[in-house]
C-alpha positions in Angstrom: 8.8 -1.1 9.9 7.5 -1.8 13.4 9.8 -2.1 16.3 8.8 -4.1 19.2 10.3 -3.0 22.5 10.5 -5.3 25.4 10.4 -2.6 28.0 9.1 1.0 28.2 12.5 2.3 29.2 14.0 0.8 26.0 11.3 2.5 23.9 12.0 5.8 25.6 15.7 5.6 24.9 15.0 4.7 21.2 12.8 7.8 21.0 15.4 9.9 22.6 18.1 8.6 20.3 15.8 9.2 17.3 15.1 12.8 18.4 18.8 13.5 19.1 19.6 12.3 15.5 16.9 14.6 14.1 18.2 17.5 16.1 21.7 16.8 14.9 20.5 16.6 11.3 18.6 19.9 11.7 21.7 21.6 13.3 23.8 20.3 10.4 21.3 21.6 7.9 21.3 25.1 9.5 25.1 25.1 9.6 25.3 24.2 5.9 22.6 26.7 4.9 24.5 29.4 6.8 27.8 28.5 5.1 26.0 28.5 1.8 24.5 32.0 2.4 28.0 33.3 3.4 29.6 31.9 0.3 26.9 33.4 -1.9 27.3 36.8 -0.2 31.1 36.6 -0.7 30.6 35.6 -4.4 28.2 38.5 -4.9 30.7 40.9 -3.4 33.5 39.6 -5.5 31.4 39.9 -8.7 30.4 43.5 -7.8 34.1 44.4 -7.1 35.1 42.8 -10.4 32.4 44.7 -12.4 33.2 48.0 -10.6 36.9 47.6 -11.2 36.3 46.8 -14.9 34.0 49.8 -15.4 36.3 52.2 -13.5 39.4 51.0 -15.4 37.5 51.4 -18.7 36.3 54.9 -17.8 39.8 55.9 -16.6 41.5 54.7 -19.8 38.9 56.5 -21.9 39.6 59.7 -19.9 43.3 59.4 -20.4 42.7 58.8 -24.1 40.4 61.8 -24.2 43.0 64.1 -22.6 45.7 63.0 -25.1 43.2 63.5 -28.0 42.2 66.9 -26.6 45.9 68.0 -26.5 46.3 66.8 -30.1 43.1 68.7 -31.1 44.3 71.9 -29.4 47.6 71.7 -31.2 46.0 71.1 -34.6 43.4 73.8 -34.0 46.2 76.3 -33.2 48.0 75.4 -36.3 44.8 75.5 -38.4 43.9 78.9 -36.9 47.3 80.4 -37.9 47.1 78.8 -41.4 43.5 80.1 -42.0 44.6 83.5 -40.6 47.5 83.6 -43.0 45.1 82.8 -45.9 42.6 85.6 -45.0 45.3 88.1 -44.2 45.0 88.6 -40.4 46.1 85.8 -38.1 43.4 86.5 -35.5 40.7 86.0 -38.2 41.8 82.4 -38.3 41.1 82.0 -34.5 37.7 83.6 -34.9 36.8 81.2 -37.8 37.9 78.2 -35.8 36.0 79.4 -32.7 32.9 79.9 -34.8 33.2 76.3 -36.0 33.3 75.1 -32.4 30.3 77.3 -31.4 28.4 75.6 -34.3 29.5 72.1 -33.0 28.5 73.1 -29.4 25.0 74.3 -30.5 24.5 71.0 -32.4 25.5 69.0 -29.3 23.3 71.2 -27.1 20.2 70.7 -29.2 20.8 67.1 -29.9 22.2 65.6 -26.6 21.4 62.1 -27.7 24.4 62.2 -30.1 26.8 61.7 -27.2 24.6 60.6 -24.3 23.1 57.5 -25.9 26.4 55.9 -27.1 28.1 56.6 -23.7 25.1 55.2 -21.8 25.0 52.1 -24.0 28.7 51.6 -23.6 28.5 51.7 -19.8 25.5 49.3 -19.7 27.1 46.8 -22.1 30.3 46.9 -20.0 28.4 46.2 -16.8 26.3 43.4 -18.3 29.2 41.8 -20.2 30.0 38.4 -18.7 33.5 37.3 -19.1 34.5 34.0 -20.6 35.9 32.9 -17.2 32.6 33.4 -15.5 30.8 31.4 -18.2 33.1 28.5 -17.7 32.7 28.6 -13.9 28.9 28.7 -14.1 28.6 25.9 -16.7 
């Protein structure tokens, strides 16, 4: 489309208006891209906080469960040690036998660290990479 201008002043004003419109559009584009970047940064922070809270709460609940199970095991082992001691004739022999069992378990775990490390490692990774149903619905 060709515009015919009757005077040079009129063509200058049209060029200025055109340049002002372009400047306004560029400023608007920069403002929108800045707002988009800030929103993406906030979203990233919120996702990181959500994942961290999920992992920490899972680990904390597992630690509490571990402590409760540990107290249960200590109670059962004490009773087992007394019972074995009564069977063999001296109560302290029962404690030695139970302790020897745990030394054997410790040696097995020491020489085969993957028995515990791999499942725990996999559990943490799966928990961190697990996307929740809510996130899937939002992104779709």
